[in-house]
N, C-alpha and C positions, 0 to 999 in steps of 0.2 A: 712804281708799280715793282713788287719784287720780283727777281728773276729766275725761273725754275734752277735746281741745282746743276743741270746740265748746260748751260749757261756761263754759271759763275765763274770768276778769275779767266775767263775767254780773252785772247788778245783783241784790241779795238778792231781790225781786221775781219776777225770770227766774228762780233761780235754784230757787223755789219749786215752779213748775209746769214746769221744766224736764224731769225725768224721765218724766211724761206726755208733753211734747210729744215728746221722743224716739223713744219710742216709737209715736206718730201718725205721725212722719214717716219714721220706718225702717220701717213696714207698707206706708207708700203708697211708698217708693221700690222696695221688693221686689216688689211688684203692680205697677208701673208697669215695672219692670226688666223681669220674665214676660210682660209683655204686651209689651213690645217685641220680646225676642227671637222671639214667637209672629207678630208683624206683621212680623218680619225674616226668616223661613221660608216666610210665605204669599206673601211678594214678593221671593223671594232673586235674581231675574234684575236687580232693581235692585242688588244691593250686589254679586254677584258677575260678573265680566266673561264674557263666551262663551271667551275664550284662557285660556291658563293651567292652572290646575289646580282652576277652579272646577265647580262642578254644574251651573252655568246652561248649556243647549245655546244654540246661536244661533236656535234658531227660537223662542225663550222669551225672547233679551235683547234689551233698550231701546237704540238711538244712545244714546251719552252725548252732552251738552252739557256743557263744562265754564264755569265763570263766568267765566276768562278766558282769552284766544286762547291764553297761553304754556301752558296746563296741558293743549293739544290732544295734546302730545306725550309725557304723561308713559305710563309702563307700564302697564299695565294689572294686573301682577303688583301694585302698590302699591295698587291697589284691596281686591285680596283680603288683605293686608297688613292694612291700616287695618281693613277687617271684622272681621280675628280681632282684632287689639288691641280693637275695639269689644266683643266678646265677650267677653272677657276682663276687662273691664272690668265688665259687667255682670254676670259671675259673681260678680267681687270684691264688688259691691254686693248684692248676693243674699246671698253665706254670709260675707262680710267682716265683721268688728266695726265697730260703731258711730264708734269713734274714726278710723278711716280713709275715712271717705265723703268727705272732702273731697279726699282723692288720688285715688280711682277715679271719683270726679263728674268732676276736673280730666280724669282720662284720659280717661274717655268722653265730654266735649264736645268736647276739641280733636278726639280720634279723628270724632266727627260732624259736626262744622263744616268736615274735611278733605274728607271723601266726600261730603258736599253741593257743595264747591267744584268738585270733579272732575264731580259731575253733577248740575244742576240739578234732574232730574228726582227727585233723593232726598230733596226738600226737600217732604216729606209733612207733613198736619196735624199727627200724629201723632210725626212726627220731630222738627220742631221746637219742637214742647211739649217733649218729653223735651228739647232742646236748653238751652230758657231752663229747664227743673227742676235739672238739673244744672248749669247756672250759679248758681242758686241756693244749692245744696248746696255747691258748690264755694266759694263767698264766705262762709257761714256755719255749712254743717255741717246739722246735726238744731235749729236754733235755733226757737223758738216763732215767731218774726218770719219766715222761711222758711215757714212755714205760711201765713199772713196773705198773702203775696206769693204764694203760689200758689194761694191761693184768689181773689185779687184775677185771677188770669191766665185760671182756669177758667171765672171771672163772666163777663169779657169774650168766652169763645168761645161762649159760650151769647147772649150779647147780640149781637154781630155774627152768628152764623149765624140769630137771627130778623129780624135789620133785612134778612140777604142775600136771605131767602124771600120779602120784601115786595115783590115785584115781575111785571111782567105774564108773562116768561119760564114762570117757577116756576110760578106760578097759574094757568097754564092748561098745561102740558106734566108734568114731572115729578109736581107736587104732585095732579093730575087722578088720575094712575098710582097715588098713596099712598091715595086714595080709593077708588079703582073696584076696584083689585086684591084686598083684603081685604072689599070685600063682595062680590065677584064668587064667591069662596070659601065664604060664608055661604051661598049663593043668591040673593042680591040684586041684582038689575040694574037699573044707572041709566040706561040709555038714555032712556028717558020722561023723568028727573028735568030741572027748569029750570037750566041752566046756572048760574044764582044760588045754587039750593041747594049746587051742587057745588062753589063757588067758596067759599062759607061753609065748608064742610066741611074744606076744604083749609086757610082762614085757622085754624085751629084750631091748625096746626102750630105757625108762627110765633108765634102768640100763647102757646102754651105754653110755648115757648121762653123767651121775655120773661119771663112769669110767673117763671118758673125762675131768670132770674138775678136780677129782683126778690127775690124771696122768700133767696135766698141771699146777699146782701147786708145781709137785715136780721139782725140776732143772735137776736132773737123769734119768727123765722118760719126760720131757717136749718135745724134737725134734720126739721124736715116736708118742707121744700123737697128736701132731700137724700133723704128717700124716695122724693119725687113723683118726683125725679131718678132715682132708681136703677129704679121702677118703668117710667119713659117710655124708658129705653134699653131694659130687658127685653121691652117690646113694639114696641121699633123693631127689634129683634133676630129676632123672631116674624115682623116684616112684611119684612126683608129676605131671611127665612130661603127654602131652594128651595122649602119649602111656596108660599110666595105670590110674592114677587119675583126670589126666585132671584139675590141679589147677591153679590158675591166675598166670598170669607172674609177678607180685611181689613175689610170695612165690619162685619161681624160681630163680628169681637176689637176694632174701635174702639170700637165702642157697648158692648162686655164690659168695656172697659177704665175708660170714661165712668161704667160702674154700680158697679163696685166702686170707683172713684174717690171717688163722690158718698158713699157712705160712711167711708171713710177719712178725707177731706180734708175733710167737709163737720159728717156725723152723729156721729164719734167725739169729734174734740175739741169738740163743743158739751158732749158730759157731764160735762167738766171745768171748774168754775166758775172765776173768774176767780181769779188769785193771791193766796196770800194772804202777808199781811206777815209773815215771820219773828222770831222774837223780839219781836213785841207782842200778849199775850196779853190778850184784851177781860179786860171786870169780871166780863162771865160766867162767865168762863173760867178765870179765876186762880184758883189755889188759894188758900184760904183757911188762917191760922194757927192754930192747934189752942189755945181757949181754957182746954181742963183742965188741961193741962201749962204752959203759959203761955210755952214756946218759940217761936221764930219761925224760921220758915223762911229757911235762906242765900240772899242774893240771887245770883240768877243773871246772868251778864252777857249783855246783848242782842245777836243774833246780826243786829242788822240795822245795822250802823256803816256807814261810808264806806269802799265798796270801791275804789280806786287815785281818790280825790278824788272819789267820787259822780259820776264822766265816764258819760254817757250813750252806750253806741256809735251809730254813724251809722245801722245796720241796725235798732235799737231806735225811732230817729227816724221811717224812713223807714216801718216796717210800723204805726206810731199814727196814720200818714194811713189808714190803710184801715180800711175797719168790720171 
């Protein structure tokens, strides 16, 4: 059976874990692409300008702010064409074979970066995460090393999100709303509470994100932290829903993406143990020679011989630097 390009020239130990890694990576790609399509529809005014054949009206469109002054005179039709190319590449990643992941990822990454160059307001957190993910898939396909690189990226998001909330403004404004709104729904008033007690409750959110980042870094606690992260984002979706804070649909979809991402990127890959060295059976599993007939079993050729001089690709070395 011919191997896809993402599995060619891989070391034997990498090939042993590659099929499971490929499925995890492909499921993550499809989930993220689906969420990106939903987020794009929720924020369609950012992607389709008010002129031309777009569905965005002038009332809900945003002023475009290009990265460079030379891009100010670019026709609005180009935005619509690039958006169409991005949608086609997302559909290719959703329904195309795994062997074409690098081609569709490169097209999606190029279209996304060009759209950002034409309007800086499109550089939303969920969008530049997609750009970085597609860059990983473009360079390495569905390799196991790519999963580790994306794990490091998501862990850094949790880390910097926690550090960004440890400031006076968040603790005394937005953070207080996070505490008072759900308690008021439960019929609990915080007007008579000391400010220090309220601030301690607000501090639970950045501490929780920091603990999630630490738990996801450690292999022994990664799967438990992934389940906690999924529950954490489900609770945030309830908090941001119209029942409590009434945030925008994009915020809800962003948390839904992270809830599914925690399972696909951290929990499911953790079910697969370390790669098994092929062709080197242990003494416990080695077949015994039948003694009654005196016949010996034929020697089988080892499958763990050198592959192109046993040279390890650069992406494999980079992945080994990540926990």
